[in-house]
C-alpha positions as CSV (number, residue, x, y, z in Angstrom):
1,M,170.3,-8.5,135.5
2,A,167.0,-9.3,133.6
3,T,165.7,-6.6,131.4
4,Q,162.5,-5.0,132.7
5,L,159.8,-4.4,130.1
6,D,158.2,-1.0,129.7
7,Y,154.8,-0.9,131.5
8,Y,153.2,0.9,128.7
9,E,154.4,-1.7,126.2
10,I,153.1,-4.5,128.5
11,L,149.6,-2.9,128.5
12,E,149.8,-2.0,124.8
13,V,149.1,1.7,125.3
14,T,151.0,4.8,124.4
15,R,152.7,7.0,127.1
16,T,150.0,9.7,126.5
17,A,147.1,7.2,127.0
18,S,144.3,8.4,129.3
19,A,143.4,6.6,132.5
20,E,140.3,5.2,130.8
21,E,142.3,3.8,127.9
22,I,144.8,2.2,130.3
23,K,141.9,0.6,132.2
24,K,140.2,-0.6,129.1
25,S,143.4,-2.2,127.7
26,Y,144.1,-3.8,131.1
27,R,140.7,-5.4,131.4
28,K,141.0,-6.8,127.8
29,M,144.4,-8.3,128.4
30,A,143.6,-9.5,131.9
31,M,140.7,-11.5,130.5
32,K,142.9,-12.9,127.7
33,F,145.8,-14.1,129.8
34,H,143.8,-15.0,133.0
35,P,145.0,-18.4,134.4
36,D,141.3,-19.7,134.5
37,R,141.2,-19.2,130.6
38,N,144.7,-20.7,130.1
39,P,145.0,-23.7,132.5
40,G,148.6,-25.1,132.6
41,D,150.0,-22.3,130.4
42,D,153.0,-20.9,132.3
43,A,153.6,-18.2,129.6
44,A,150.1,-16.9,130.0
45,E,150.5,-17.0,133.8
46,A,153.7,-14.9,133.6
47,K,152.1,-12.5,131.2
48,F,149.1,-12.1,133.6
49,K,151.5,-11.2,136.4
50,E,153.3,-8.6,134.2
51,I,149.9,-7.1,133.2
52,N,148.8,-6.7,136.9
53,Q,152.2,-5.3,137.9
54,A,152.1,-2.7,135.1
55,Y,148.5,-1.7,135.8
56,D,149.1,-1.3,139.6
57,V,151.6,1.4,138.7
58,L,149.9,3.2,135.7
59,K,146.4,3.3,137.3
60,D,147.8,5.4,140.2
61,E,148.5,9.0,139.2
62,Q,151.4,9.5,141.7
63,K,153.1,6.1,140.8
64,R,152.6,6.8,137.1
65,A,154.2,10.2,137.4
66,A,157.2,8.7,139.3
67,Y,157.5,6.0,136.7
68,D,157.4,8.5,133.8
69,R,160.2,10.4,135.4
70,F,162.5,7.7,136.8
71,G,161.3,4.5,135.1
72,H,161.6,1.3,137.2
73,A,164.2,2.9,139.4
74,A,161.3,4.9,141.0
75,F,160.3,1.7,142.9
76,E,163.8,0.3,143.7
77,G,166.4,1.0,146.4
78,G,164.5,-0.3,149.5
79,G,162.0,2.5,149.5
80,A,164.5,5.4,149.7
81,G,163.3,7.0,146.5
82,P,164.9,7.4,143.1
83,G,168.7,7.3,143.4
84,G,168.6,6.4,147.1
85,F,168.2,10.1,148.1
86,D,167.5,10.6,151.8
87,F,165.3,13.6,152.7
88,N,166.9,13.5,156.2
89,G,169.8,15.3,154.6
90,F,167.8,18.5,155.1
91,G,166.5,19.8,158.4
92,G,168.0,17.1,160.7
93,G,165.4,14.4,159.9
94,G,162.2,16.5,160.1
95,L,161.3,16.0,156.4
96,G,162.3,12.4,156.6
97,D,159.9,11.9,159.5
98,I,157.1,13.6,157.7
99,F,157.6,11.5,154.5
100,E,157.8,8.3,156.6
101,Q,154.5,9.1,158.3
102,M,152.8,10.0,155.0
103,F,154.1,7.2,152.8
104,G,155.2,4.5,155.3
105,D,151.9,2.7,155.4
106,M,151.2,3.2,151.7
107,M,154.5,1.5,150.7
108,G,154.0,-1.2,153.3
109,R,157.3,-0.4,155.0
110,R,158.5,1.5,158.0
111,G,162.0,1.4,159.4
112,G,163.0,-1.0,156.6
113,Q,160.7,-3.8,157.8
114,A,157.6,-4.8,155.9
115,R,154.4,-4.1,157.9
116,S,152.5,-6.5,155.7
117,G,152.9,-8.7,152.7
118,N,152.4,-7.4,149.1
119,D,148.9,-6.6,147.9
120,I,147.8,-8.6,144.8
121,Q,145.0,-8.1,142.3
122,T,143.0,-10.2,140.0
123,H,140.0,-9.9,137.7
124,V,136.5,-11.5,137.6
125,E,133.8,-11.1,134.9
126,I,130.1,-11.4,135.8
127,T,126.8,-11.2,133.9
128,L,124.4,-8.3,134.1
129,E,121.9,-10.6,136.0
130,E,124.6,-11.5,138.5
131,A,125.4,-7.8,139.0
132,F,121.7,-7.2,139.6
133,A,121.2,-10.0,142.2
134,G,124.7,-10.3,143.7
135,V,126.8,-13.4,143.4
136,E,129.5,-15.4,145.0
137,K,132.5,-16.2,142.7
138,D,135.5,-18.4,143.1
139,V,138.7,-16.7,141.9
140,R,142.1,-18.4,141.5
141,V,145.2,-16.5,142.4
142,I,148.9,-17.5,142.4
143,T,150.4,-15.9,145.5
144,R,152.9,-16.5,148.3
145,V,151.7,-18.1,151.5
146,A,153.4,-18.9,154.7
147,C,155.7,-21.9,154.5
148,D,154.3,-24.9,156.3
149,T,157.7,-26.4,157.1
150,C,159.0,-23.4,159.1
151,H,155.6,-21.9,159.8
152,G,156.6,-18.7,158.0
153,T,159.7,-17.9,160.0
154,G,162.2,-18.9,157.3
155,S,164.3,-20.9,159.7
156,N,164.4,-24.6,160.5
157,S,164.8,-23.6,164.1
158,G,161.6,-21.6,164.1
159,A,161.4,-18.1,165.6
160,A,164.6,-18.8,167.6
161,G,166.5,-18.9,164.3
162,V,165.6,-15.3,163.3
163,E,167.8,-12.5,164.7
164,T,167.9,-8.8,164.3
165,C,170.4,-7.8,161.7
166,P,173.7,-6.7,163.4
167,S,174.6,-4.3,160.6
168,C,171.5,-2.1,160.4
169,H,170.0,-3.0,163.8
170,G,166.7,-4.0,162.2
171,A,166.3,-0.8,160.1
172,G,166.9,-2.7,156.8
173,K,168.9,0.2,155.4
174,V,172.2,1.9,156.0
175,R,173.4,5.5,155.3
176,A,176.6,6.9,154.0
177,Q,177.8,10.5,153.8
178,Q,178.7,11.6,150.3
179,G,179.7,15.3,150.3
180,F,176.7,17.4,151.3
181,F,174.3,14.4,150.8
182,V,173.4,11.4,152.8
183,V,172.8,8.4,150.6
184,E,170.6,5.6,151.9
185,R,170.8,2.0,150.6
186,A,169.4,-1.4,151.5
187,C,171.5,-3.1,154.1
188,P,173.9,-5.5,152.3
189,T,173.8,-7.9,155.2
190,C,170.0,-8.6,155.4
191,H,169.1,-7.1,152.0
192,G,166.6,-4.8,153.5
193,A,164.7,-7.3,155.7
194,G,166.1,-6.1,159.0
195,R,166.5,-9.6,160.2
196,V,169.0,-12.4,159.6
197,V,167.8,-16.0,159.3
198,K,170.0,-18.7,160.9
199,D,169.8,-22.2,159.5
200,P,167.5,-21.3,156.6
201,C,164.5,-23.5,155.8
202,K,165.2,-25.7,152.8
203,A,161.6,-25.6,151.7
204,C,161.4,-21.9,151.3
205,R,165.1,-21.1,151.3
206,G,164.8,-18.8,154.2
207,E,162.1,-16.5,152.8
208,G,159.3,-17.8,155.0
209,T,156.9,-18.0,152.1
210,V,156.3,-20.3,149.1
211,E,154.3,-19.7,145.9
212,Q,151.0,-21.5,145.8
213,E,147.7,-21.4,143.8
214,R,144.7,-20.6,145.9
215,T,140.9,-20.5,145.3
216,I,139.2,-17.6,147.2
217,K,135.5,-17.0,147.4
218,V,134.4,-13.4,146.6
219,Q,131.1,-12.0,147.6
220,I,130.0,-9.5,144.9
221,P,127.1,-7.4,146.2
222,A,123.9,-6.6,144.4
223,G,124.1,-3.4,142.3
224,V,127.8,-3.6,141.7
225,E,128.9,-1.6,138.6
226,D,131.4,-2.3,135.9
227,G,134.9,-1.4,137.0
228,T,134.3,-1.8,140.7
229,R,137.3,-2.9,142.8
230,I,136.6,-5.1,145.8
231,R,139.2,-5.4,148.6
232,L,139.6,-8.6,150.6
233,T,141.8,-7.8,153.6
234,G,144.5,-10.3,154.5
235,E,144.0,-12.4,151.3
236,G,147.2,-11.1,149.6
237,E,150.7,-12.3,149.8
238,A,152.1,-13.5,153.1
239,G,155.0,-11.4,154.3
240,G,157.1,-14.1,156.0
241,N,158.8,-13.9,159.4
242,G,155.5,-13.5,161.1
243,V,154.5,-10.4,159.1
244,P,150.7,-10.3,158.3
245,P,149.6,-10.9,154.7
246,G,148.7,-8.1,152.3
247,D,145.3,-7.6,150.6
248,L,143.6,-8.9,147.5
249,Y,141.9,-6.5,145.1
250,V,139.4,-8.0,142.8
251,H,138.5,-5.9,139.7
252,V,134.9,-6.6,138.5
253,S,133.8,-6.3,134.9
254,V,130.2,-6.7,133.8
255,S,129.6,-8.3,130.4
256,E,127.2,-6.7,127.9
257,H,123.7,-8.1,127.7
258,S,121.8,-8.9,124.6
259,I,118.5,-7.4,125.8
260,F,119.2,-5.0,128.6
261,Q,121.4,-1.9,128.8
262,R,122.3,-0.4,132.1
263,D,122.8,3.3,133.0
264,G,123.7,3.7,136.7
265,A,120.8,2.2,138.7
266,N,118.4,2.3,135.7
267,V,118.0,-0.4,133.2
268,Y,116.6,-0.1,129.6
269,C,115.0,-2.6,127.3
270,R,114.2,-1.8,123.7
271,V,111.0,-3.5,122.4
272,P,109.8,-3.6,118.8
273,L,106.2,-2.9,117.9
274,R,104.3,-3.6,114.7
275,M,102.7,-0.6,113.0
276,A,99.2,-1.9,113.8
277,Q,100.0,-2.4,117.5
278,A,101.4,1.1,117.7
279,A,98.5,2.6,115.9
280,L,95.7,0.7,117.6
281,G,97.3,0.2,121.0
282,T,98.0,-3.1,122.7
283,E,99.4,-4.9,125.7
284,I,102.8,-6.5,125.5
285,E,104.7,-8.9,127.8
286,V,108.3,-7.8,128.5
287,P,111.1,-9.4,130.4
288,V,112.5,-7.9,133.6
289,I,116.1,-8.0,134.8
290,D,115.1,-10.0,137.9
291,G,114.0,-12.9,135.6
292,S,110.3,-12.3,135.8
293,R,107.9,-10.9,133.2
294,T,105.4,-8.0,133.3
295,I,102.6,-6.6,131.1
296,V,103.0,-3.1,129.7
297,K,100.0,-1.3,128.2
298,I,100.8,0.6,125.0
299,P,98.3,3.4,124.2
300,A,97.0,3.9,120.6
301,G,99.1,6.2,118.5
302,T,102.4,5.4,120.2
303,Q,105.4,6.6,118.3
304,T,109.0,5.3,118.0
305,G,111.1,6.6,120.9
306,A,108.3,6.5,123.5
307,H,109.4,5.4,127.0
308,F,107.4,3.5,129.6
309,R,108.7,3.5,133.2
310,L,108.5,0.6,135.6
311,R,109.3,2.0,139.0
312,G,111.6,0.1,141.3
313,K,112.5,-2.5,138.6
314,G,116.1,-1.4,138.2
315,F,119.3,-2.0,140.1
316,S,119.9,-1.6,143.8
317,V,122.1,1.4,144.8
318,L,125.2,0.3,146.8
319,R,125.2,1.4,150.4
320,S,121.6,2.7,150.0
321,S,118.0,1.5,150.2
322,A,117.3,3.3,146.9
323,R,116.5,1.4,143.7
324,G,116.5,2.4,140.1
325,D,113.8,2.0,137.5
326,M,113.3,0.1,134.3
327,Y,112.4,1.8,131.0
328,I,110.8,0.2,128.0
329,Q,111.9,1.9,124.8
330,V,109.5,1.5,121.9
331,T,110.5,1.1,118.3
332,V,107.8,1.0,115.6
333,E,108.9,-1.4,112.8
334,T,107.9,-1.0,109.2
335,P,107.2,-4.3,107.5
336,Q,109.6,-5.1,104.6
337,V,107.7,-7.9,103.1
338,L,103.9,-7.7,102.4
339,T,101.4,-10.2,101.1
340,K,99.1,-9.0,98.3
341,R,96.2,-8.6,100.7
342,Q,98.3,-6.6,103.2
343,R,99.4,-4.3,100.4
344,E,95.8,-3.8,99.3
345,L,94.7,-2.9,102.8
346,L,97.6,-0.5,103.3
347,E,96.9,1.2,100.0
348,E,93.3,1.6,100.9
349,F,94.3,2.9,104.3
350,E,96.7,5.4,102.8
351,K,94.1,6.6,100.3
352,E,91.6,7.3,103.0
353,A,94.2,8.8,105.3
354,G,95.5,11.0,102.5
355,E,92.0,12.4,101.8
356,D,91.6,13.3,105.5
357,I,95.0,14.9,105.8
358,K,94.7,16.8,102.5
359,H,91.9,19.0,103.9
360,S,93.4,19.4,107.4
361,P,94.7,22.9,108.3
362,E,98.0,21.5,109.3
363,H,98.5,19.8,105.9
364,T,97.4,22.8,103.9
365,G,99.7,25.1,105.9
366,F,102.7,22.8,105.5
367,F,102.3,22.6,101.7
368,R,101.8,26.3,101.4
369,R,105.1,26.8,103.2
370,V,106.9,24.3,100.9
371,R,105.5,26.1,97.8
372,D,106.6,29.5,99.1
373,F,110.1,28.1,99.8
374,F,110.6,26.9,96.3
375,E,109.1,30.0,94.7
376,G,111.4,32.2,96.8
377,S,114.5,30.2,95.8
378,E,113.9,30.8,92.1
């Protein structure tokens, strides 16, 4: 039996890592080993599958708790739970029925037969402009699809070659009494499938599915945020034997922008101003996230940190007609290199300004407080 790697080691996080730390590490590693970035690299492809499998467990609080307690055994045994324990051992099946109703759909199984194929997930990275306007992206996934040779039945004889398992009668599991407990295990005849394939298809070896790379178009809506998960129903793995396919989950990450910063539906842009512009007032042309430009009037005496609001120039709010705003953040820059003439003008300005300030009540009061402070500390 092949050794199963620890999910925490796969994602390179500690067992005490927070959900945000796990998510951050997953995104980093998913981008690194994504098949699109490593064409033809089988090792990277295998690593990418491991990363997604590990994240699928650790991102879910209940699955993570089960994994922390039981390890990989928490997800083995044909859905009977750790150690094959059967809740029907108490109360004549009442608890078993409740758990079946609660978790049957979530686990994709009921009565031992798959209700759908496995869900799969992938990752796509978009720019801030694409997040603003919305975009269609092609994503490549390696998944299992229905076998063309047997049309997904798993048998060369088609549907007629698939029979209900005679050992478990289609349940996919068998039970055995052990003392006070009833132990439930996958049926040894059909290996939990609930069906037996006669004359197995040579192309898929009786599974009904084959592995294949697919390119799927994903519509990413305007206003999508970093970390959003998009569900594509029926684009996951085929289940075989006529079972409908699972779903595809696309995790969206938005790359950082060199000019704009996003905060929810609002977008910010930091604009530098020369001292003279800030002191005298001016009009400046600034870029907008939609690709256009607009004029912003800067009043005289503007200080660093001042904000100017452009209503309705931000991001769309998903599932709403609301729209965010854009804010221009002003930073007044001090020149580091001056010509001789510029220095003379600034010195003249400072001299005149100093005389005006020296006799102002605010200036006199400030220096009086400074003098009193130092005299009081002696």
